[in-house]
N, C-alpha and C positions, 0 to 999 in steps of 0.2 A: 183414748188419747187422740187429740184432734190432728196431730201431725200425720198419723198413719191412716187417716180416713180417706185420703186421696190416693193411696197406694193400692196396687193390686191386692186382693184379699189374701192370696196365698203368701205373698211377700210380707204383708203386714203381720200375719200370724207368725212367720219365722222371726221377724224383728221383735215381736212381743215375747216370744219364747226365749229369745236371746237376752232379754233384759233391757231392751231399748225403751226408754220412757219418753225421750225427746230426740229430735234429729239435730245434727250439726248444721251450721249455716250453709255449707256447700251441698249437703243432702237436701236441705229445704229449697235451695235455689234451682235444682234440676227438676223439681216437682211442679214448676210453673206450667200452666196449661199451654201457653204459647211455645214452650220448648219440647213438647211431646214428640214431634217428628223432626226437629231441627238438628242440624249439625252443631256441635258444641266445642268450644275451646275454653276449657276450665282451668283456672290457676288458683290454687289454694295452698296454704301452708301445710307442711308435713304433719301427719297425725290428725288431719281434719276429717278422715273418713271418706277419702275419694273412692276407694274400692267399693264400698257399699253404695256410694252415690251413683256410680255408673251402672252398678247392678240394678238399682231401682229404676234408673233411666232406661235401661234396656228392656224392662219387663213389658211395657205396652207395645214395643216394636216386635217382640218375639211372640207374645201371647195374645195380643188384642184384648178382647173381653173375656177370654176363656181363663179358667183357673188352672188348667193343666195343659201340658204340651203333648201332642201326638208323637208317635214314633218318627224319628228323623231319618230321612233318606240321605241328606247331606247337611253339613253344619249350617246353622242359622246365624251364629255370631262368632266373632274372632276377637280375642283379647291378647295383645302383644305387650310383653314386659321386657326390660333390658337384661335382667339376670335370672338365673335359675331359681334362686331363693324367692325372688319376688313373684315369679310365675307360679311356683308351687303355693305361695301364700295366697295369691289371687284365686287359685283353684280351690283352696280350703274355704275362703270367704264366700265364694259363689256356691259352693256345695251346700252350706247350711242355709244360705239365703234362698236358694231355689230348691230346697229339700222337699217341699210340699207340692211342687209343680211337676214332678216327674222328669225333670231335666237331667240329661246325661252329659257330664263334663269330661273332656279328655285333655291331656297335657302332651305337649310336644316341646321338650327342652333338651338342650345339649347335655351329653354325658349319660343319658338314659338309654335303655334298650330300644332301638328303633323298630324292631320287629313287634314288640309289645305295643308300641304306639300305633303302628300300622294296623294291628289287629283291633285296637280300640276304635280307630276311625272307621274301619269296615263294619263293625257291629252297630254303628250309628251313634253320633254325638250331636247334641244340640249346640253346645258351646265348646270351643277349642281355645285353650290357653297355652301360649308357648313363647319362645324366644325367637328373634328374627331369623337367625341362621338356620335353626332346625325347621321352622315353618317353611322357609324357602326350599329346603331339601325335600320336604314332603310334597310341595307343589310341583317341583321339577320331576319327581319320580311318579307323579300321578296318584299318590295315595291320599291327597287332600284335595277335595273338590270344593271350589268356591262358587259354583254356579248358583246356589240357593242362598248365598250370603246376604243377610239383611242389615247387619251393622258390624263395624270394625272399631275397636277401642284401642288407643295407644296410651298405655299407662307409663308415666315418667318419660314422656316423649323427648324432653331435652337431654336426658341422660343417654337415651339411645343414639341421639345424634353425636353426643360427645364420645361415645364408645365406637363410632365409625360404622353404624348400622344404616346409614342413609340409603345406600344402594339396595340393601335388602328390604327396607321399608317401601321404597318406591316400587320394587318388583312385586311385593305383596299387594300393595294398593292398586297397581295397574292390573293385576290378575283378578281382583275382586270386581263384581258387577258395578256399573256406574250408578244404578238406582239403589243406593244404600245410604245408611247413616254413618258418619265418621265422627267419633268422639275422641278428643285429645285432652288428656288430663296431665297436668304438670305443676310442680311447685313454682316454677318461673317460666316466662315466655320470652326467650331471646329471639333474635332476628331469624335464626334458622327455623324455629318452630312456626313463626309467623309466615314465612315463605312456604313452608310445607302445608300449612293450613290453607293458604291462598290457592295452592295448586290442586289439592285433593278434597277440599270441602266446598260445599255450595251454600252461599249465604250463611256462613257460620256465625253463631252468636257467641260473643265473648262474655264469659261469666267470671267475675272476680269478687271474691268474698271480702268482707270488711277486715277480717283478721289477716288478710294478706298484706295490708298496708302498715301493720304495726308489729311490734315484737310479740313473740309467743309468750303469753303471760304465765303459762304453766311450766316454763323452763327457767331456772335460775342460772345465769351465766357468771362464772368466776374465772378471772385471769390470775394465775399463780406464777409469780416471778421467781425464777430459780437460777442457779449457776448452770452454765452449759453442760458441765459434766455431772450434774446432780439430777438430771431429768428422770432417770429410772428410779432413783430413791424417792423423788417427789411423787411419782405415780404410785409406788407402794404405800406411802403415807396417806395419800388421798383414798386409796382403796380401804385402808385400815380405818380411817376416820369415819367414812360414811357407812361402811359395812352394808352395802346395798344387797338386795336379794339377787339382782342381776346387774352386771356392769359390762360395758364395752370399752375397750382401749383401742383407739384408732392409730394405726401406723401408716407410714408412706410407702414402705417396701415390704416384700415378702421376707427378706432376710431379717428385718427388725421384728417382724411377727414371730419368726422362729426363735429369735434370741430372747424376746420378752416372755414367750410361752415357757421356755425352758427355765428361765430365772424365777418366774412366778410359781411354777410347779415345785421348784426346790425350796421356795419360801413357805410352802404349805397351802397355797391357794388352789382351789379346784378350778382349773382353767382349761379352755379349749381354744383352738386356733381356727381361723376362717380366712382363707385367701384363695386366689385363683389357681394356685398350683395343686390344690387338693381335688380329689375326685368328687363327683356329685354325691356319692354314698357317704364319704367322710364329712362333707359339708352338711348333709342332712342329719347325720348322727350328732354333729356338734350343736346344731340348733335345737335338736330334740333334747339333748342333755341340759341345755339352758332352760327349756320349758319345763322339764321334769324336776329341776332342782338338783340334779346330779353335778352340775357345774354352776359356778357363780360369776366367773369372769370369762369374757370372750375377747381375745386379741385378734383384731381383724384389720384388713386393708379397706379401701373405699368400696370394695365389692359389697360390703354390708351396709353402705351408707344410704341406700335407696330402698324404700318400701318395706324394710324388715320390721316386723311387728312382734315384739316380745312383751307379753302382758305385765311382767314384773320388772321391766328394765327401769331402774331408778337413777342410774349414773352413766354418763358418757365422759370419757377422758380423752383428750386430744394429746397423745404423747408426742406426735409430730403435727405441727400446725397445718391446717388445710391450706390449699393453694389459692382458693378464691372464696368469695362470700357464698356461692352456691354450695361448695363443699362443706362450709361451716354450718349452713342451715340444714342441709340434709343429714349430716352426721348428728347434729344436736337433735334433730327431729325424731331420732329413734326413741327418745324418752319424752315424757310429757304428753303422751297420746291419750285420746279419748277422755280428757278431763283429769288424768293423773298427773301428779307433780314429778318433776325430775330436775337433775343438776347436770350442767354441762361445764366441765372444768378444762381450761386451756393451760397446758404447761408451757410457759413462756420463758425461754432463755433471755438473759440480760441483753444479748446482742440482737435479739429479734423483737424487742419491745416496740419500736416504732412501726414495724411492719404489722404487728398485731393490732396496734391502735388504728391503723388505716383499714385493716380488715374488719374490725368491729364497726367502724364508722360507715363503711360501704354497706354492711349488712344491717345497719340501723339497729344495732344492739348495744345496750348499756350494760356493761359488765362491772362487777365489783373486783377491784384489784387488791390482792393480798398476798401473803406468803403461804406456802404449803403448810399443812398442819405439822406442828412440832411433836416431839416425843411426849412432852407433858400434856399437850392438848389431846393426843390420841389416848393416853392412859386415863385421863379424866373422862373422856367420852365413853370409854369402856366401862368405867365405874357407874356412869349415869345409866347406861343400858342395863347393867346388872341390878341397880336399885329400882329401875322402872319395869323390871320383868313381871309379866302378868302372873307368873307362878307364885309370887308372894301373896297375891290377893286371893288365891283359892284357899278354901278351908282344908284342914287336914282330913284325909280320907280315913275310913276305919282300918283298912289294911296297912296304912302308913303310921298309925298312932303308936303302935308297939315299937317300931324301929326308931321313931323320933324320940321316944322316951329313953330307949336304950342308949342312943347316941349322946343325948344330953347328960345322962347319968355317968357315962363312961368317960367322955372327953370334955364335957363342959361346953357352954355356948360359944366361947371365944374360939376354941379350936375347931369347932364345927363351922363357924363363919369363915375362919381362915382357910379351911379346906375347900369350902365353896368358892372362895375367891381364886384359889390356885386352879381348881378345875375349870373355872370360867376363862382364865387366861392361858391355860395349857395349850389349847388348840389354835391359838392365834399367833400370827407372825409378829416378831419384834419390830417396832418402828425403827426408822433410819434417822441417823443424825444428818442434818442438812447444813449447808453453809449459808449464813445470812449476812454476808458482808456487802452484797451488792444492793443497788437501789431497787425499790419495789416497782416504781413506774416513773412516768414523766411527771413534771410538776403539776400540781392541782390546776384544774381548769382546762386541761387538754381534752380533745374529743376522744370519745371511746369508753368512758366509764368513770366510776368513782375511785379515787386514789387514796392510798394509805401512806402517809409519810413515814420515813424511817428515822428514828432517833440515833444519834451517834453513839457508838459503843465505846465505853471506857476500857482502857487497858488494865488488866488485872495482873499484878506481878506473880511470877511463878516461884514457888518455894522449892528449895533443894533441887534446882534445875540442873540438868545434864545437857551438855552441848554435843551436837553431832555435826559432822561435815558431810555434805553431799557433793559428789564429783560432777557438778554442773553449775554454771553460773550465768552471768549476763551475756556472755558470748554464745551460749546455747539458748538464749531467749527465755531464761527462767523468770517466772512471775509467781507471786504468792497465790494468785487466784487458781492456778492449777497445781502448784506445789502442795498446798495445804490439803486438798482432797486426796492427792496421791499418797502423801505421808499417812493420812488417816486410814486409807484402805489397806495399805501394805502393813502398817504396824498395829492395826486393830485398836486404835486409840481415837479419841474425839478431839475436836478443835479446841475445846476448853483446856485440854492438857498440853497444848502447844503455845509457847510464848512468842518470842521474837524470831523473825526470819530475816537474816542478813544475807543479801545476795551480792557477791563480788564478781570479779571478771571470770574466774575459772572454778570457783567453788561457792557453796552456800552453807551458812551456819544456821542450824535450827536449834531452838531451845525447847526442851521437853521436860515436863514435871518429873521429879525423881521417882514417884510412885509408878508412873507410866513408862519410864525409861527401860526398866527391865522387861516389861511386857513388849515394848517396841523391839528390843533386841531379840527376844525369843521369837517374835513373829517373823522377822526378816531372815532368821536362820543363819547357818554358817556361811552361806554365799555372800552375805552382807550386801545384797542388792534388793532394791525395791522396784526397779524397772530393769529393762534389758541392759541399759548402759549407765545406770545410776548406782554408784557404790556408796555405802554409808560407813563412816568411821567415827568411833566414839572419841571424844576429846577430853583432855584433863584440864579442868578449869575453864575460865572464860576466854575464848579465842580472841586474838588480836586481828585486826583487819590486815590482810597481806599488803605489803608495800608494792607500789607499782614500779615497774622497771623504768629507770631514768632514760631519757632520750639520749641516744649516742651523739657525741659532739661531732660537728661537721668541720671540714677543713676551712671553710670560710669564716668560722667563728674566731679564728686566731687573729684576724686582721683588725679586730675592734677591741677597744678597751673595756674594762669592767664598768666604767662609769656610764658609757653609752649603750652597752649591751647588758641589760639587767633583765632577769626573768621574774624577780619578785620585788615589790616596792621597798621592802625593808632592807634589802641589800644595798641600795644606793641612797637611801634616806630621802628619796624624792617620790613623787607620784608615779604610778605605773605608766610606762610608755611601751608600746609594742616594739618588738625586735625589728631592727632594720637589716635588710638583706644586703650582703656585700655585692658590689657591682662586678660583673665579669670583666676579664681583661680586654675584650674587644670593645668595651665601652669607652676606653681611653683614646681610641683611634678617631680619625676624622669622621664626623657623622655623614651618613648617606644623604646626598642632596638630589637624588633623582637620576634618571637615565640620560636626560638631555644635558648637553654642555652649556654651562652658563656663559653669558656674554662678558661678565666682569672677571672671568678667570684669565690669568695671563697665558699667552700662547705656549704650547709645549716646546721645549728646546729640541733642536735637531740632534738626533742621536749620532750623526756621522760628521758633525762639524769639526771635531778635533781629531778625527781619525787620520792616521798617516798611511800612505800606500805601503803595501807589503813588499818585502824584498823580492818576492817571486813575481809580483804583478807590478806593472807600471801605473795602474790606476786602481782605485778602491773597487771592491766588488759591489755590484748593485744591491741596493737595500731590499730586504725582504719585506713582505706585507706584515705589518704589525710591529716592526722595529726589532730591536734586540730583546733577548729574554729579560734582561735586567737593564732598565733605562738609566739607573743611577751609576752604572759602571761602564766607562767607555771601553771600546775594544782594545785600546793600547794598553790599558792597565791589566788586561787579562793575561795571565802567564801562559806561555805556550807549553803544551804537553810534550815532553821529550820522550822519544821512543828508545827503549833499551837496545843496545847493539847486540847482535847474535854472537854467541861465544865462538862458534866455528862456522866458516862459510860453507855453503852448499857445494858438494862436488860437481865438477863440470862433467856433463855427459859426454862419453866418448862416441866415436863413430860406430864402434861395434855395438854399443848399447843402443844407439839409434836404430841400427839394423836389426836389433833383436837377438844379438848373439848371446847376451847374458840372460835371456828369457827363453822359456821352453817354446813359446809360440810368438809369432810375429804380432806386432801391434795392430796392423790393419787386417788381420785375418784371424777369425776365431776358430778354435778347434772344432772339428766335426761339423763345420758349417756347410750347409747344402746350397747349391746354386739355386737362386730363385728363378722360377719359370716366368716367362713373360706373360703379362696379363692380357687376356683376350676379351674383346667386347662380347657382351651377351647378345644372343640372336634377337633380331628385330622381327617381331611377329605382327607388326601393324598391317603389313600387306599379306594377303593370303598366299599368293603364288610366287611373290618375289623373294629370291634368296637374300640373305644378309650380305652386306658388303664385307670384303676382306679386311682383316685387322690392319695389315700393312701392305704396302705395295709390293707385289711379287709373291705374296704368300697366299696359299689356298685357304679359303674360308672353310673351317671344319663343319659348319652348319649349312653349307651350300645345298646339300641334298635334303634338307629338312624344310617342310612347309607346315603352315598352321592347319590344324584339323578343326574344321568348322562343324559344330554339332548343334543339336537343338538347345543345349544349355548355354549357348552364347560363346562357344570357343573354349570351354573349360574341360572339355573331354580329354585333352592331352595332345600329343604330337604323333605324327606318322611319317614314315619315310616315303620318298618318292619311288615309284616303281622304276626299276632299271630299264634302260632302253634296250 
């Protein structure tokens, strides 16, 4: 093989033993003589053999012209991967690639026993493969020596930056010797990778394969339009239709992974889960179950979207749409690897159709738009597989001839064939009924793929229909697109057995075929509920639409005649005119002309012009500001308020009463009143030695013998008396 002639002999023998007849474009590009000792920035599509490519590129740097490696005192090469699964996969690839060179490979990944890893490093390792966080831990603890490092490889470098490993990568690259090779491999090269390469690489050579600029031809992309609440059923039908050896269903959250894993397991699929909340041991066992054939379906988050290589992976299903084009490419790249064919199916809800079209356009992918497989298509595909089974082409063996003859004589060929069909279908899950009322895609000609137009569906009348009433309506936002699947799930019926759905304000009437009505009632049970707050009632005959409550009459409606206030045209015999609102009372008053006084308004009459003097006063009282309260009523017209005369006059107080004879205490003296002491002035302490002045002339000052006590705290120490003379 001419491709392997320029490779190290030991590496070439390992490739030939593995079955390599020709190399991929990215593997051929790193074999150029001018790239033997250069720093590389390689971008290639997923599944193009990047791991083997950097393994081939490292061989001259580590081995020179020798065929084997001597015992290592310190690691010579370091390979960094973003996830545990990818790191372990890189270790497996390098193990067989360097199997004849005597190279020892150690792993340092999170979730594994750190003591075991430290012991492997102490025993000597030529190549160390690990994740950024665990490698940094070993460097900081002194168990990983980078002094003899000749090359550092960053596999899926863009993913490591997206996961937040920038600081760890910079720490590792700063700890490595300056005289080393730095190789970066990635499916895409965003700005962050370019900046990292500019900082840590010396005269790096950019290597871009031709396949990076076009769609992966080994992957068939299909966009399947479904109702939003039919996504899980669509995933089940896709799994049943393709019946792949291995399939991965990608979800956006761990909760969705757990939910789909439980549902698929109940439906009879051999399924495993793969997410970040699982331990490393559980994740390793899940991948091993897929490789061994003990499991056929893996439900995973994007943790499995990078670098994961399963030889028999034929189908990738995007149960939740990827967030960007990189996620779409890396998810889909798990299939169609090393020349094998694969299918990538996107489950597209109707409301996410435009976003999916933009996603496909950004990724330069042409997808075929269609509907998920129906029940009839899945059963027909099962029959095709049975007819094409290779067991029918084999001749009858000697130990089988007697049993074949006995079966045919006893049961006949028809019963034997029927039994074979039943056994073939027995272990398979039943397909799901899907809703096909929505559009498949945008009109033809839009970017993003080939579109299949939908023909309108004719309404088929229901025979012996039974009507049911649901306790929700238009005010509860009831719509047929989510009422129909809810009724089908709760009543164990199909959409073909449901006729008209009439939605009113507070209730909904549903027409169900007579054959399915009894099954529907038995499924909902005695609670008569299909959801938490939705009650079902069986009706007799065809229901009539509930009459709407008339609008209550308003008081203003009485002011108009029926000829001018008509609600319907047929009542007045004239064309319909909108109702006129009655004007309020304040509209009859003089309109407001503004706050300023107009010049053309006549002067305001004097309010006191006609007032007569009061009998008590010789002259009228002066006018108050603002005039009288009512300008249109003169003061003379106002009736005077008469005061009622008292029935009996107040008794005249006697002299004895004034003296307090008729009271127990005198008026000017309160009982038990104490004489008030005269107030005295407070002592004046402004002068230190001067006594205070007496309060009154002739009285002795009670504080005459008190002086201010001057202390260190500024006179706050208190008072002291003068010493007696």
